[in-house]
N, C-alpha and C positions, 0 to 999 in steps of 0.2 A: 638103643642108640645112646652113646655117651656124648654128653655136651662138654664143651670147653668153657672153663670159668675164666673170665677176664675181669680185672679190677680197675676201677677208675682211681685217680689219685686221691679223691675224697674218701673212697672206700678204704684204701690203704691207710690213710691218716686215721680214719675211724677205728680200724683194727688195732693200730698202735696205741690208741687211748684205752683199750679194754684191758681188764686184768687177765692174768694167765689162765685161770680156770675158764673164763668166758671165751677166750681165744681158742682153747682146745675144743671146747664144746661146739663152737660155731664151725671150726674147721672140719670136725667129724660130720656134722650135719650137712655142710656144703658138699662134701664128697658123696654123701648118701643122696641128697636132693638132685645132684647133677645127673644121676642115672635116669630119673624120671621126674623132671622139674614140674610138670603140670599136675602131677598127682598130689603134691604138697602145696602148690602155689595158690594164692588168692589174688584175684584181679583187683587192682586198685580203682576206686571211683575217680579219683583225681589223677589223671595220667600225666600231669605236669611234673610229678616227682618220680615217676617210673610207672611201668605197666603192671608189675606183679610184686608180691611180697611173700617171704617165708617167715615163719615164726620159729624162734629157737628160745624157748623159755620166755624171759622178759625182753628179749632182743628181737628186732625186726631187720630183715635183709631186703632192701629195695633193689629190684633188678629189672632189666629188659631182656628179651630173647630175640636174637637176630640169627635165624637159621639154626646152626648147631652151636652157636656161641651164647653163653649166658653172661651178660654184662652186669656185674655187681656195681651198683651206683652208690649206695650208702648202707651203713650198718650202724644201728644205734638202739638205745633203750626205747621201749615202746612209748614212754611218756614224752620223749624228746624228739624222736625221729620225724614225726609228722608235723610237730610244732615248728621246728626249724624251717621246714620247707614252706609251710603255709604262711609264715611271717614274711618270707622272702617273696613269695608269689603275691601276697597282698600289697607289699611295697611296690612291686612293679605295676600292678594293676592300678593302684592309687595314683601313680605318677603318669599313667597313660591317659587318664580321664581329664 
């Protein structure tokens, strides 16, 4: 089964920030991963940022799966991708208390 890749605005913005070599590498891997997404995916512990992730070198692709659609939520360097989201989540939780 071939899945359809859909990109959020945040993911598109993330892609535009990448250098040309990283863009080509990620594009190639996304096409490969779309054929069998669960074979390469890791389930995320904190599902607030997404349910799964793929690894492409030092980059991480955060995504959700809805039927035959793969929704790409964010793409970023491994040092930054989780930090950005946990700071945002912590801010909201801190304001809720």
